[in-house]
Backbone as a chain_set.jsonl record, in Angstrom:
{"seq": "MTFPFLTRCKTRLVTLLSCSLFAITPALGAIPGNQEPTKGGDDDNILKTFFAYSYDVVLYGGGIGLAAAVGYYFIHLWGVFQEVRNQKKEKSDLITDGVIGAVLILLSIWGVNFCLQLLEKA", "coords": {"N": [[-47.437, -50.239, -35.615], [-44.939, -49.12, -37.689], [-43.758, -46.789, -40.104], [-40.983, -46.686, -41.988], [-40.306, -44.888, -44.019], [-41.802, -42.562, -43.501], [-40.697, -41.796, -41.073], [-38.061, -41.207, -41.841], [-38.579, -39.048, -43.582], [-39.699, -37.16, -41.827], [-37.528, -36.776, -40.141], [-35.695, -35.665, -41.934], [-37.073, -33.339, -42.628], [-37.127, -31.992, -40.183], [-34.387, -31.613, -39.879], [-33.901, -29.932, -42.099], [-35.462, -27.664, -41.425], [-34.256, -26.937, -38.987], [-31.68, -26.326, -39.849], [-32.279, -24.142, -41.449], [-33.22, -22.337, -39.506], [-30.865, -22.1, -38.05], [-29.302, -20.743, -39.889], [-30.639, -18.328, -40.065], [-30.709, -17.245, -37.483], [-28.287, -15.708, -36.574], [-28.612, -13.297, -37.983], [-30.989, -12.298, -36.966], [-30.299, -11.351, -34.456], [-29.135, -8.926, -34.969], [-30.96, -6.916, -35.302], [-31.917, -3.694, -34.461], [-32.907, -2.096, -31.329], [-35.473, -0.23, -29.52], [-35.384, 3.374, -29.444], [-34.631, 5.855, -26.921], [-37.168, 7.698, -25.486], [-38.328, 7.489, -27.935], [-37.357, 8.26, -31.294], [-38.751, 10.286, -32.363], [-39.642, 13.67, -32.067], [-40.42, 16.997, -30.864], [-39.616, 18.829, -32.859], [-39.214, 21.883, -34.719], [-38.795, 21.616, -37.349], [-40.274, 20.112, -39.986], [-39.366, 18.086, -41.665], [-37.289, 16.813, -40.242], [-38.798, 15.811, -38.143], [-40.456, 14.052, -39.557], [-38.553, 12.146, -40.499], [-37.67, 11.23, -38.027], [-39.934, 9.95, -36.914], [-40.347, 8.091, -38.91], [-38.367, 6.26, -38.497], [-39.336, 4.78, -36.294], [-41.597, 3.685, -37.504], [-40.459, 2.058, -39.498], [-38.999, 0.334, -37.851], [-40.982, -1.014, -36.239], [-42.87, -1.794, -38.206], [-41.224, -3.208, -39.964], [-40.421, -5.295, -38.287], [-42.878, -6.595, -37.838], [-43.47, -7.291, -40.472], [-41.298, -8.997, -41.068], [-41.787, -11.055, -39.238], [-44.198, -12.028, -40.265], [-43.27, -12.912, -42.752], [-41.488, -14.984, -42.033], [-43.285, -16.71, -40.804], [-44.961, -17.333, -43.012], [-43.039, -18.582, -44.586], [-42.435, -20.976, -43.163], [-44.975, -22.181, -43.178], [-45.368, -22.5, -45.919], [-43.204, -24.228, -46.547], [-44.043, -26.448, -45.09], [-46.36, -27.139, -46.506], [-45.252, -27.807, -49.012], [-43.72, -29.964, -48.179], [-45.773, -31.754, -47.469], [-46.843, -32.213, -50.011], [-44.659, -33.461, -51.2], [-44.597, -35.741, -49.672], [-47.011, -36.881, -50.48], [-46.318, -37.509, -52.986], [-46.616, -35.663, -55.072], [-44.884, -33.678, -55.64], [-41.289, -33.283, -55.985], [-38.363, -34.077, -53.966], [-36.38, -32.283, -54.471], [-37.75, -29.946, -55.038], [-38.614, -29.167, -52.511], [-36.164, -28.679, -51.222], [-35.128, -26.632, -52.849], [-37.099, -24.593, -52.549], [-36.791, -24.184, -49.805], [-34.145, -23.2, -49.555], [-34.196, -20.889, -51.202], [-36.214, -19.414, -49.902], [-35.026, -19.006, -47.362], [-32.838, -17.416, -48.075], [-34.185, -15.166, -49.083], [-35.454, -14.252, -46.754], [-33.22, -13.601, -45.194], [-32.192, -11.519, -46.782], [-34.284, -9.708, -46.476], [-34.126, -9.119, -43.741], [-31.627, -7.91, -43.724], [-32.283, -5.685, -45.319], [-34.127, -4.274, -43.688], [-32.454, -3.614, -41.534], [-30.56, -2.027, -42.887], [-32.152, 0.129, -43.775], [-32.885, 1.167, -41.267], [-30.394, 1.99, -40.301], [-29.828, 4.031, -42.14], [-31.883, 5.821, -41.496], [-31.205, 6.461, -38.88], [-29.054, 8.158, -39.197], [-30.212, 10.292, -40.421]], "CA": [[-46.854, -50.378, -36.94], [-44.209, -47.91, -38.069], [-43.386, -46.648, -41.505], [-39.636, -46.09, -42.002], [-40.248, -43.762, -44.952], [-42.309, -41.362, -42.826], [-39.718, -41.405, -40.059], [-36.959, -40.556, -42.54], [-39.032, -37.747, -44.087], [-39.831, -36.249, -40.694], [-36.18, -36.451, -39.686], [-35.099, -34.754, -42.902], [-37.752, -32.045, -42.526], [-36.632, -31.344, -38.96], [-33.028, -31.184, -40.181], [-33.984, -28.789, -43.004], [-35.96, -26.503, -40.691], [-33.272, -26.498, -37.996], [-30.59, -25.67, -40.584], [-32.779, -22.825, -41.846], [-33.208, -21.492, -38.311], [-29.463, -21.854, -37.712], [-28.796, -19.739, -40.818], [-31.349, -17.064, -39.854], [-30.529, -16.758, -36.113], [-27.336, -14.604, -36.382], [-29.127, -12.049, -38.542], [-32.049, -11.791, -36.106], [-29.708, -10.644, -33.332], [-28.615, -7.633, -35.387], [-32.036, -5.927, -35.421], [-31.781, -2.743, -33.353], [-34.042, -1.934, -30.432], [-36.098, 1.082, -29.434], [-34.635, 4.523, -28.966], [-35.134, 6.304, -25.623], [-38.208, 6.688, -25.629], [-38.528, 7.379, -29.373], [-36.575, 9.283, -31.988], [-39.656, 11.373, -32.709], [-39.606, 14.772, -31.111], [-41.254, 18.148, -31.201], [-38.809, 19.794, -33.598], [-39.998, 22.773, -35.574], [-38.515, 21.232, -38.72], [-41.184, 19.007, -40.305], [-38.623, 17.0, -42.295], [-36.625, 16.07, -39.178], [-39.836, 15.074, -37.431], [-40.861, 12.945, -40.431], [-37.51, 11.123, -40.465], [-37.611, 10.659, -36.69], [-41.03, 9.004, -36.743], [-40.224, 7.012, -39.887], [-37.525, 5.237, -37.861], [-40.219, 3.91, -35.518], [-42.459, 2.961, -38.441], [-39.65, 0.994, -40.111], [-38.644, -0.623, -36.807], [-42.127, -1.863, -35.898], [-43.427, -2.381, -39.428], [-40.276, -4.215, -40.438], [-40.514, -6.456, -37.399], [-44.129, -7.31, -38.135], [-43.323, -7.869, -41.807], [-40.379, -10.131, -40.987], [-42.477, -12.147, -38.545], [-45.144, -12.601, -41.222], [-42.505, -13.623, -43.78], [-40.991, -16.234, -41.462], [-44.458, -17.576, -40.656], [-45.344, -17.827, -44.332], [-41.966, -19.473, -45.026], [-42.615, -22.286, -42.557], [-46.231, -22.755, -43.667], [-45.13, -22.925, -47.302], [-42.368, -25.426, -46.516], [-44.852, -27.566, -44.624], [-47.215, -27.526, -47.63], [-44.429, -28.505, -50.007], [-43.387, -31.254, -47.582], [-46.943, -32.617, -47.602], [-46.943, -32.611, -51.412], [-43.593, -34.437, -51.434], [-45.043, -36.982, -49.035], [-48.072, -37.445, -51.325], [-45.65, -37.761, -54.264], [-47.034, -34.703, -56.086], [-43.671, -32.915, -55.932], [-40.053, -34.009, -55.689], [-37.602, -33.557, -52.825], [-35.597, -31.126, -54.92], [-38.611, -28.763, -54.905], [-38.577, -28.78, -51.098], [-34.849, -28.106, -50.931], [-35.028, -25.367, -53.57], [-37.938, -23.601, -51.874], [-36.205, -23.89, -48.501], [-32.953, -22.351, -49.707], [-34.6, -19.582, -51.736], [-36.932, -18.714, -48.841], [-34.079, -18.57, -46.331], [-32.063, -16.302, -48.632], [-35.062, -13.988, -49.143], [-35.648, -13.749, -45.391], [-31.973, -12.933, -44.808], [-32.138, -10.237, -47.488], [-35.277, -8.818, -45.852], [-33.549, -8.668, -42.471], [-30.575, -6.943, -44.083], [-32.938, -4.468, -45.802], [-34.663, -3.53, -42.545], [-31.306, -3.04, -40.822], [-29.979, -0.969, -43.727], [-33.049, 1.296, -43.685], [-32.791, 1.744, -39.921], [-29.116, 2.713, -40.206], [-29.966, 5.274, -42.898], [-32.757, 6.735, -40.762], [-30.523, 6.938, -37.682], [-28.168, 9.246, -39.592], [-30.988, 11.413, -40.977]], "C": [[-46.191, -49.058, -37.323], [-43.867, -47.955, -39.546], [-42.026, -45.975, -41.573], [-39.535, -44.885, -42.924], [-40.702, -42.475, -44.271], [-41.333, -40.89, -41.761], [-38.541, -40.69, -40.702], [-37.366, -39.176, -43.033], [-39.152, -36.736, -42.964], [-38.463, -35.831, -40.182], [-35.518, -35.465, -40.634], [-35.75, -33.385, -42.848], [-37.274, -31.291, -41.293], [-35.218, -30.834, -39.184], [-33.031, -29.947, -41.063], [-34.432, -27.536, -42.259], [-34.942, -26.012, -39.665], [-32.072, -25.842, -38.671], [-31.014, -24.28, -41.035], [-32.771, -21.868, -40.667], [-31.784, -21.144, -37.904], [-28.871, -20.774, -38.616], [-29.407, -18.37, -40.543], [-31.01, -16.445, -38.501], [-29.491, -15.646, -35.967], [-27.853, -13.266, -36.906], [-30.217, -11.461, -37.654], [-31.488, -11.009, -34.923], [-29.228, -9.251, -33.685], [-29.697, -6.565, -35.504], [-31.974, -4.99, -34.222], [-33.056, -2.64, -32.519], [-34.579, -0.514, -30.451], [-35.091, 2.151, -29.025], [-35.257, 4.947, -27.635], [-35.932, 7.575, -25.747], [-38.571, 6.483, -27.092], [-37.661, 8.438, -30.028], [-37.438, 10.482, -32.348], [-39.633, 12.447, -31.649], [-40.507, 15.9, -31.561], [-40.405, 19.225, -31.874], [-39.711, 20.684, -34.433], [-39.762, 22.464, -37.047], [-39.341, 19.983, -39.044], [-40.442, 17.825, -40.915], [-37.883, 16.162, -41.246], [-37.632, 15.25, -38.376], [-40.304, 13.868, -38.243], [-39.836, 11.813, -40.389], [-37.441, 10.447, -39.091], [-38.721, 9.628, -36.484], [-40.965, 7.87, -37.763], [-39.308, 5.917, -39.365], [-38.401, 4.256, -37.079], [-41.112, 3.077, -36.43], [-41.691, 1.804, -39.078], [-39.309, -0.071, -39.072], [-39.804, -1.567, -36.511], [-42.727, -2.536, -37.123], [-42.527, -3.456, -40.003], [-40.308, -5.471, -39.587], [-41.755, -7.283, -37.654], [-44.033, -7.991, -39.497], [-42.397, -9.08, -41.811], [-41.02, -11.317, -40.276], [-43.481, -12.826, -39.478], [-44.42, -13.404, -42.301], [-41.988, -14.956, -43.261], [-42.147, -17.214, -41.263], [-44.907, -18.164, -41.984], [-44.32, -18.832, -44.855], [-42.166, -20.876, -44.46], [-43.912, -22.955, -43.017], [-46.058, -23.268, -45.092], [-44.273, -24.186, -47.35], [-43.149, -26.644, -46.05], [-45.777, -28.046, -45.743], [-46.449, -28.279, -48.704], [-44.033, -29.881, -49.472], [-44.55, -32.233, -47.7], [-47.107, -33.1, -49.041], [-45.843, -33.601, -51.788], [-44.0, -35.785, -50.853], [-46.134, -37.669, -49.841], [-47.592, -37.704, -52.741], [-46.201, -36.9, -55.398], [-45.859, -33.826, -56.512], [-42.461, -33.753, -55.562], [-39.331, -33.352, -54.519], [-36.783, -32.338, -53.213], [-36.425, -29.842, -54.854], [-38.594, -28.25, -53.464], [-37.259, -28.098, -50.756], [-34.701, -26.744, -51.596], [-35.851, -24.276, -52.893], [-37.372, -23.219, -50.516], [-35.023, -22.951, -48.595], [-33.335, -20.963, -50.193], [-35.329, -18.776, -50.664], [-36.012, -18.192, -47.758], [-33.253, -17.386, -46.815], [-32.915, -15.034, -48.679], [-35.314, -13.401, -47.755], [-34.389, -13.035, -44.904], [-31.823, -11.585, -45.504], [-33.132, -9.235, -46.9], [-34.764, -8.268, -44.531], [-32.457, -7.642, -42.735], [-31.201, -5.625, -44.53], [-33.497, -3.626, -44.671], [-33.529, -2.874, -41.764], [-30.678, -1.889, -41.592], [-30.828, 0.3, -43.669], [-32.97, 1.962, -42.314], [-31.476, 2.507, -39.74], [-29.169, 4.026, -40.981], [-30.812, 6.292, -42.119], [-32.13, 7.227, -39.47], [-29.641, 8.145, -37.993], [-28.935, 10.479, -40.079], [-31.373, 12.413, -39.919]], "O": [[-46.824, -48.003, -37.279], [-43.712, -49.02, -40.142], [-41.918, -44.793, -41.244], [-38.769, -43.959, -42.653], [-40.078, -41.426, -44.432], [-41.165, -39.684, -41.574], [-38.067, -39.681, -40.18], [-36.59, -38.228, -42.92], [-38.754, -35.582, -43.121], [-38.255, -34.67, -39.83], [-34.852, -34.529, -40.191], [-35.069, -32.37, -43.003], [-37.041, -30.084, -41.354], [-34.877, -29.741, -38.731], [-32.265, -29.013, -40.824], [-33.852, -26.466, -42.438], [-34.778, -24.805, -39.487], [-31.502, -24.897, -38.126], [-30.214, -23.345, -41.012], [-32.363, -20.714, -40.805], [-31.518, -20.026, -37.462], [-28.039, -19.981, -38.176], [-28.754, -17.351, -40.767], [-31.023, -15.22, -38.38], [-29.787, -14.676, -35.269], [-27.558, -12.219, -36.331], [-30.36, -10.24, -37.592], [-32.143, -10.088, -34.435], [-28.939, -8.459, -32.788], [-29.379, -5.409, -35.781], [-31.977, -5.451, -33.081], [-34.135, -3.044, -32.952], [-34.192, 0.3, -31.29], [-34.093, 1.875, -28.359], [-36.315, 4.438, -27.265], [-35.31, 8.563, -26.137], [-39.07, 5.419, -27.46], [-37.272, 9.41, -29.381], [-36.922, 11.569, -32.607], [-39.607, 12.149, -30.455], [-41.262, 15.765, -32.524], [-40.47, 20.396, -31.5], [-40.82, 20.301, -34.807], [-40.461, 22.999, -37.907], [-39.132, 18.925, -38.451], [-40.839, 16.679, -40.709], [-37.852, 14.936, -41.347], [-37.344, 14.122, -37.979], [-40.524, 12.791, -37.69], [-40.208, 10.647, -40.258], [-37.187, 9.247, -38.995], [-38.474, 8.552, -35.941], [-41.484, 6.785, -37.499], [-39.455, 4.757, -39.752], [-38.227, 3.042, -37.189], [-41.357, 1.901, -36.161], [-42.214, 0.695, -39.186], [-39.328, -1.262, -39.386], [-39.632, -2.786, -36.529], [-43.057, -3.721, -37.081], [-43.001, -4.49, -40.473], [-40.232, -6.584, -40.108], [-41.703, -8.512, -37.684], [-44.465, -9.132, -39.658], [-42.676, -10.075, -42.481], [-40.813, -12.464, -40.675], [-43.6, -14.051, -39.482], [-44.9, -14.458, -42.719], [-42.041, -15.958, -43.974], [-42.003, -18.408, -41.524], [-45.201, -19.357, -42.072], [-44.686, -19.82, -45.492], [-42.076, -21.859, -45.196], [-43.94, -24.168, -43.223], [-46.546, -24.346, -45.432], [-44.574, -25.111, -48.104], [-42.943, -27.748, -46.555], [-45.958, -29.253, -45.909], [-46.937, -29.271, -49.244], [-44.01, -30.856, -50.224], [-44.344, -33.41, -47.998], [-47.466, -34.254, -49.273], [-46.07, -34.489, -52.61], [-43.777, -36.832, -51.46], [-46.188, -38.898, -49.889], [-48.384, -38.08, -53.605], [-46.253, -37.339, -56.547], [-45.847, -33.295, -57.623], [-42.58, -34.793, -54.914], [-39.641, -32.226, -54.131], [-36.523, -31.465, -52.385], [-35.872, -28.763, -54.638], [-38.563, -27.042, -53.23], [-37.239, -27.068, -50.083], [-34.202, -25.804, -50.978], [-35.364, -23.165, -52.684], [-37.46, -22.06, -50.112], [-34.905, -22.012, -47.807], [-32.852, -19.965, -49.658], [-35.088, -17.576, -50.529], [-36.183, -17.071, -47.28], [-32.996, -16.454, -46.053], [-32.431, -13.949, -48.354], [-35.379, -12.181, -47.601], [-34.478, -11.983, -44.271], [-31.378, -10.615, -44.89], [-32.843, -8.04, -46.838], [-34.945, -7.087, -44.233], [-32.373, -6.624, -42.047], [-30.71, -4.556, -44.166], [-33.364, -2.402, -44.682], [-33.631, -1.71, -41.377], [-30.303, -0.878, -40.997], [-30.302, 1.404, -43.533], [-32.986, 3.189, -42.218], [-31.451, 3.555, -39.096], [-28.616, 5.03, -40.532], [-30.491, 7.48, -42.09], [-32.481, 8.308, -38.997], [-29.492, 9.044, -37.165], [-28.38, 11.575, -40.143], [-32.026, 13.411, -40.222]]}, "num_chains": 1, "name": "protein.A"}
């Protein structure tokens, strides 16, 4: 026995998530990689050393933070989808949360890249 409503909802959720991933994917490719082997060095200037190691902190910390944000985004969307399915929320809530979450993740990726570019010049 199949339920057409559930099939439509699952199809729409897959479409929403794939569109979100399609919007996020180009920004993920712009995250820079490691320096050789690190920007941190044994300079006698403490400020240059601080900026050099802060690049690594932003690179790794930003990556971990972005991974956590994307994970929370998908978990939250799944929870809202379940509430829509149980008719506690409307479909517009799912769409609104999906768009706002995708925009916030894109802004976070831009912020990490912007900070890394500033620290490369320091």
